C-alpha positions as CSV (number, residue, x, y, z in Angstrom):
1,M,16.6,-11.7,16.0
2,S,13.8,-10.8,13.6
3,I,11.9,-7.5,13.6
4,A,8.8,-9.4,14.9
5,E,10.9,-10.8,17.8
6,Q,12.3,-7.4,18.6
7,I,8.8,-5.9,18.7
8,Y,7.7,-8.8,21.0
9,E,10.6,-8.2,23.3
10,I,9.9,-4.5,23.6
11,A,6.2,-5.1,24.0
12,K,6.4,-7.8,26.7
13,P,7.0,-5.5,29.7
14,L,4.4,-2.9,28.7
15,P,1.3,-2.5,30.8
16,E,-1.8,-4.1,29.2
17,S,-3.3,-0.8,28.1
18,L,-0.1,0.3,26.2
19,A,0.3,-3.2,24.7
20,L,-3.2,-3.0,23.4
21,E,-2.5,0.5,21.9
22,A,0.6,-1.0,20.2
23,L,-1.4,-3.9,18.9
24,H,-4.0,-1.5,17.4
25,F,-1.2,0.5,15.8
26,I,0.3,-2.6,14.2
27,E,-3.2,-3.6,13.0
28,Y,-3.5,-0.1,11.5
29,L,-0.2,-0.5,9.7
30,S,-1.2,-3.9,8.4
31,S,-4.5,-2.6,7.1
32,K,-2.8,0.4,5.5
33,N,-0.3,-1.9,3.7
34,A,-3.2,-4.1,2.5
35,D,-5.0,-1.0,1.2
36,R,-1.8,0.1,-0.7
37,A,-1.4,-3.4,-2.3
38,E,-5.1,-3.4,-3.3
39,M,-4.7,0.1,-4.8
40,F,-1.7,-1.1,-6.8
41,D,-3.6,-4.1,-8.1
42,L,-6.6,-1.8,-9.2
43,T,-4.2,0.6,-10.9
44,R,-2.5,-2.2,-12.8
45,A,-5.9,-3.6,-13.8
46,R,-7.0,-0.2,-15.1
47,E,-3.8,0.2,-17.1
48,I,-4.3,-3.2,-18.8
49,V,-7.9,-2.5,-19.6
50,M,-7.3,1.0,-20.9
51,Q,-4.2,0.1,-22.9
52,H,-6.1,-0.1,-26.2
53,V,-7.6,3.4,-25.6
54,W,-4.3,5.0,-24.7
55,D,-2.2,3.4,-27.4
56,N,-3.8,4.4,-30.7
57,Q,-3.0,6.9,-33.5
58,D,-5.7,9.4,-32.4
59,D,-4.2,9.5,-28.9
60,E,-0.6,10.2,-29.9
61,V,-1.1,14.0,-29.5
62,W,-1.4,13.4,-25.7
63,N,2.0,11.6,-25.4
64,S,3.9,14.9,-25.3
65,V,1.8,16.4,-22.4
66,K,3.7,16.6,-19.2
67,K,2.5,14.1,-16.5
68,L,1.8,15.2,-13.0
């Protein structure tokens, strides 16, 4: 049985108000996951665009600085 099917089986007997609350929570998790994926895409795009700025002779001094 898939996770989605397990969620469905557990949610079936819930009263309408609790089922709606569960639905809202699942929608929140889905939105949060989409935001995380978008942030990853934006971070990757920034790295690609800035690569020429970060990788040059004048910038080498910063390579030894500890990252957070």
